[in-house]
N, C-alpha and C positions, 0 to 999 in steps of 0.2 A: 840204553834204552831211558837212562835218567836224562839224556839231553836233548832227548827228542820232544818236539812239541806235538801237542794232539790237533789234528787236521781242522777241527770245529772252535779251537780257540783263537780270537782275533786280537793282534796287538793293537788296543787303540791309541797308544801313544804314537805310532807311524802314521796315523791318518790325519791329512792335511786338506781342507776346503780347498777348492779350486775358487780362483777368482769370479768364474761365472756364477760358483753356489752363492758366493759372497754378495754379489750383484742382485741375484733372487731375493735373498734373505732381506737384504735392504730395501728393496722395492716394496715386499709385503708389510714390512713393518712400518715405513713412510708412507706409501700410497694406498695399497689395497686395503690394509685393516680400517685406516680412517674413512675412507670410503664407503666400506660398510656398514660401520657406526653411523655414518650421516643418514646412509638410506633407510637403517631401523627408526632414527629418531623422526625423521619425514614421515616414514609411514604412521606412526603413530599420531600425526595430525592431519591425515589424509582428509579432506575436505570433498564432499558430493554435492551436487546442486542438482536440481530437475525441476522443469517446467509445468504450472499448473495452469490450464483453461488457455484464455487467449490472452493472458497478461505474461508479463516478465515476472511473475511470482517467482519468488526465490526461496528455496527450503534450505536450511545449512545444517549438517550432520557432523558433527567433530568431536574430539574428546576434549576439547578444550575452548574455552569461551571465545567466540569468532570474533573478529574484528572485520570490519567492511562498509560498504554503501549502504546508508537507507534509502529507501524508494517511495516517491512522492507522485501523485497526480492532482489535477486542479479539475474544479468545478466553479462556472461562474453564476451567481443568483442576483443577477441586476434585474431592476423594475422593468426595463424594455428589453431583454434577453439577450443582450447585445454580448459582446466577446471583451475580454480582458488581455492584453499585449502586455507580457511581462519580460522584462529585460533585466540582465546582471547590471547594467549601470545606466545612468540616464542618457549617455551618449553613445550607448553600444549601438552598431549599426544592424545587427541582426537579433531578434526575439532569444531569451533563453526557453520560453514556450508560450502557448496561449492557453487561455482558460475559457472553455465555451460552456454554452447553457446544456450541453450533453457531457456525461461525465465520461472521461477517456477511459478506454481500456488500457493503456499503456501506462507504466510508473515510470519514470527520471530516476537515474540512480545520482546520488549526493552524498558528497562527505559527511560522516556522521557526527566527526569532531569538532566541527566550528559553524556556529551560525551565521547567516547571510542576510543579506536584503534584496528583495526585487521590486524593481522600480516598475510602476502599474500605469497603462495608458488604456483608458475606456472613455464610454461616453452615455450621459445621464438623460433623462427627458424623454420624450418623443423622437424616434429617430427620424433624422441622422442625428439629433441629439447635440449636446455641447461635450466635447472634449474635455477632459480631466484629468490629471495626474495624481500618482499618490503612489505610496510603496508599503510593503508588507515585510516582516521580518521571518524569518525560517529559523527556528531556534535548533538547528541541526545537532548541536551538541547534547540535546535532550532526547533525539532519536536513537533508537536502539541500533544495532547492526542488524541489516537484512528486515530491518521491519517496514510496513506498508502501511503509508499516509495518506488519505485524501485529503485536500485542503479546500476547502468551501468559502470561496469568496462571495461575502453577503455586501448588499449596498445599505450604509446609514441613512437616517433620514436628513443628514445634512451635505447628502449627495458624496459622500467619502466611502471607503470600502473596509472591509477588515476581514482575517481570516479566522475560520473556524477549523480545528485539526481534527480529524476522525480516525479514529484506530480501525485498520482493515486486517487485523490479524486473524479473522474470521476465513479471511481469503485463503491460509493455509489448511483450513479445516475442511475438508469434502463435506456435503452434505450427507446424510443419511439416505439410504435408498428409499424414493417415494418423496423426498423432500427437495426445497432449495431454500437459498436465501433472500431475504426480503427486509429492505429498510425505507426511512421517510425523513425528507427533510421539508421542513415549512418555511416556504419564502415568500407567503401573502401578507402583506404589512396591513390589510383593511378588512380582514374577515375573520371572524365578526368582531364586530365591536361592541365595547370600547378597549376589549383586549382580544387580539387576534390569536386564537388557539383552535386546533382540531384534534379528532382522534380518527385512527383510521378503523375501518370495518371490513370483514371479509366476506364477501357472499349476500350479506344482509345490513342494512344500514342500522339496524338495531341489535346486531349481534356483539357481543362483548367485545370491547376495544383489542387491535390486535398486540398494541404496546403497552404494558404496564408494569414495566420495571424501568425507570422509576414510575409509580401510579401517576394518573391524570393525564390532561391533553397535552400536545406537542404544543409548546409555544413557538411565535414568529422567531425565527433564526435559529432554530433547535432542530437538531437531528437526532433521531433514534436510532440505533446501530440494529446491524442483522438480528433477525428473528428468523426462527424455520417454520414455512407454511408447506401445506402438501402441493404437490406437482398438479397438473391440471387447469382447465379454464376456470376464472375467477373474476368475478365481478368485485373491485375495490372500491370502497367509498372513503372520501375524506369528509367529517361531518362535523358542525359545530354542536357544541353540549348546550349552548345556549339557545339556539333557533335551531331545533331537530326537524324541522320542514325542509330545509335547504342542505343540500350536500352536494359535492362533487363526485363523479364516479369516472371509472374507465375500466375495460375489460382487458383481459389479456389471457394467453395460454402459457403458464409458467412450465418450464421445461425441467427436468431431473438435474439437480447439481449446479444449476448456472446461479448469478447471482443478480438481483435487481434493486434499483434506487428508484423512489418514487419522490416526486417534486409537485409541490403546490407552490406556484410561481406567477408572477405578474402583479398586477393591480385590480382589484374589483372592481373600482369607482371608473375606471379607464376603459374597462371590457376586453383587457388583454389579459386577464388571470386564465390559468390551465394547470389541469391535473394529468401530469407526465408521469411514465413508467418508463425507466430506462433500461433495458437488458444488457449488462455489462459484459 
């Protein structure tokens, strides 16, 4: 009896792993486990995107600070209402983009880590006008990843151009129910005199100014960014605070959740002045 072994006791010293078992073990150590770890790390940085409205507006959700393109679009505010052609170099055969007198719905992606220059071709004076050339600098290194920016190209009094950068971050914030977003650009150089500036009034020319932050009238070559207004049909007035008997007005049915840019443009002395509202 003393020499018998109990059948449930296994002599571990006699077990030897096969070559097949060793190969499987090595695969697990050097391939499978690192691959799973990589998946875990990548999942911690998952990025989701979604499109809002009719633009390529990008919302970024992540657990780390994102890096990626900034998005820009253009609006040309020339005295004659013509288009500005923008190229990446003076000798480029095709344009980078064009800036028209109506704001574009689409944004263009650009690198946000380095500035660059766009070379402009445009016409001044009564159309067909005189062709001129200039350039504008895009400070891409100061634009945040996935930021939205409208670049307004104004004409100077010496027939040059300069850009005004407008933060479009509210394009990422849906309007509350029953409201839409509205903003205004003053591009009229000769109304009123001697200092061109107007206020915007909703439904009544004597109503309180729509833009009061900062307070005061909207100066020439200034933009006031989006504010919320109720949806529905509205008469919109652009009025001088100096001569309250004269004003510009236009009417529009404003839709819920939409974005609108109003513009006072042209030259009053030439009779091509207009008050326009673009539905973006």
